[in-house]
N, C-alpha and C positions, 0 to 999 in steps of 0.2 A: 504493500500500500504506500509506503514511503517513497519508493522508487517511482511508482505510477504517478503520485502527486507531483514529484519533482519534474517528471517529463511533461506532464500536462501544463504545469505552470511555466515551464521553459518555452514550450512550443505554441501554446494557445494564445490567440489574440483576444478572444472574448470567452468569458466563463458563464455557463448557465447551469441551473439545477432545477429539479422538479419540486423541491421543498427547501426551506432554510436549513434544516438539519442535514439533508442530503448534500447540500453545498458545503457545509462545515466538514462533513465526513470526507468528502471528495477532495476539497481544495485546502482545507485548514481554516481556522477561525479568523485569520488575518487577511484572507483573500477577499477581493471584491468580485462578487458574482451577481447575476440577475436570476431571480426565481421566476420560472414560468410554470405555473401549476398545471397538472394534467387536467384534461377535460373529458367529458363523456357526452353521448347523445342521450339527453334526459328522456326524450320521447320513447326511445327504445325500452327503457326500464320503468316507465311510468306505471303506477299501480292500476290494475284492471281486475275488478272483482270477478268478472266472468272468466277471464284467463286463469285466475287463481283457483276457482272452483274446478275448472277443467283439468288443470295440471294435478291438483291434489287428488282428484278422483282417479286419474290415470296412474298415479304413483301409489295409490292406496294410503293416502295420508289424511283422509277425512277424520275429524275428531282428534287429530294429533297436534301436539305442541312442537312445532318444527324449528329447530335451531340449525342455522346454516353457517357454513364456512366454505368459501370458494378460494382456493389458493393451492400452490404447489405443495406436495407432501415432502417438505424438507425441514431440517432441524430448526432453522431460524423462524419458521412459521409457528413453531411451538404447539403442534398438534398433541403431543404427549400430555401437556398441561391441559389442553382442551378436553381430552378424554377424561382426565381426572375431574375437571369441572363438571362434565356431563354426568359422570358417575354419581356426583353429589346431587345434581338436579334429578336424576332418575330415581334416586331413593325417595324423593318427595313427590314425584310426578311420573307415574308409570306410563302416561300417555306421551311422554316426551320422546322425540326422535332427533338424533344428530345426523345431519346431512352433510357429508363431506364430498365436495367436487374438486377433482384435481388428481394428478398423478405425480409420482416422484420417488426418490430413492429410499424413503422409509415407509413405503406403503405396507409392505409385509410386516414390518415391525409394529406398525399401528394396528393392523388387523389382529396380530397376536395379542397386543395389549387389550384391545376391545374384548377379545375372547376371554382373557384372564380376568377381566373385570365383570364378566358375565353380561356383556352388553352387545353380544353379537347380533341379536335381532333388533336392537334399538339404534344401531349405528349403520348408516347407509354409505358405503364406499362407492361412489358413482363413477370414479375414474375421470379422465380428462373430458370436458364437455364444451360444446360450442353454443349451448342454450342457457347461459347463465341468467338471462333475463327471465326465462320461464321458471327456473329453480327459485329465484328470488321472489317471484309471485307466490310460489307455494309455501314459502317460509313464513315464520312468525317473528323471528329476530335474527340478527347477524352477530356472531361473536368472533373476534379477531385478536387473539392473544400473542401476536408476533413479538419476537425478541427485538426486532428492528424492521423498519420499512423505509424505502426511499420516499414513497408517497403513500401507497395504500389505496390503489384505484378500486379494488374490490369493495372497500368500505364505502367509497363514494357512490358506486353503482347500487349498493344496498340502500343507501339513503335516498337515492333517486326513486327506488321502488317503494319508498315509504316505510321501510323497516327501521325499528329501533336498533341501535348498534351499541355493543359493548366492546371497547377497544383498549388495548394495552397502551401504556405510556411510550412504547416503542414505535407507535404509529404517529407520524407528524401531525401537529395540530391543524395543518392546512386541510387534512382529509376529513376533519370533523366539521360538518356544516349544520346539521339538524338532527334532533333525536339521538344524540350520541352521548355516551358516558365513557369516561376514561378511568381505568383503575390500574394501580401498580400491580405487577405480577407478584410482588412480595407479599401481598395480602393473602395469597393462597387460594386453592380451589374452592373451599367452602364459602368464602366471602364472594368470590366470583359467581358461584352457583346461586347464592341468594339474590344477587343482582339480576342474573338471567331469569330467575323465576318471577321477578316483577314484570317481565315482559309478556307473561302468559296471557294476560287479558288486554293487551294493547290493541287498540282498534285503529287500523290504517284508514286514511282518507284519500 
């Protein structure tokens, strides 16, 4: 990282970043850079009750409390922590389902953990998907406990779909626009689970 930073600063004529924290991580705290936030097509993700009903019916999610995470299955996305959070949620709400969309190097490890936690039937490993807008329609909340993010575009998409979001403090503040709560990971799975459970009766508009 140090070598990369030196090369960038030596050769670059202009510096850009997708968030303030990403700029600091990439160029250093003394560098001058311009933040250009990521954007999305809000119309693509806009909440649609009819689509929600259709997708939930097709996926067998009627009467379920669906917790969603869409991201690569990699260590820095912190899915192991998410499974621990969901285990606490499931103890109190047997109608809860954790929907994981994405593929990655720790997929088998996560499946084994879900099995060990006796959550096999409550955790949906959907693999890589190109229909994230449909999955977000079916969900009831979005949980994003990443260790760090350059921006966190998936969280922005979830907000555009009208979902309440629970984000770690590793997600840049620029990604939190509406209906977002940020929690330190240090509070642990039980506190995170209590926050997630407050979303069970959230009504989207």
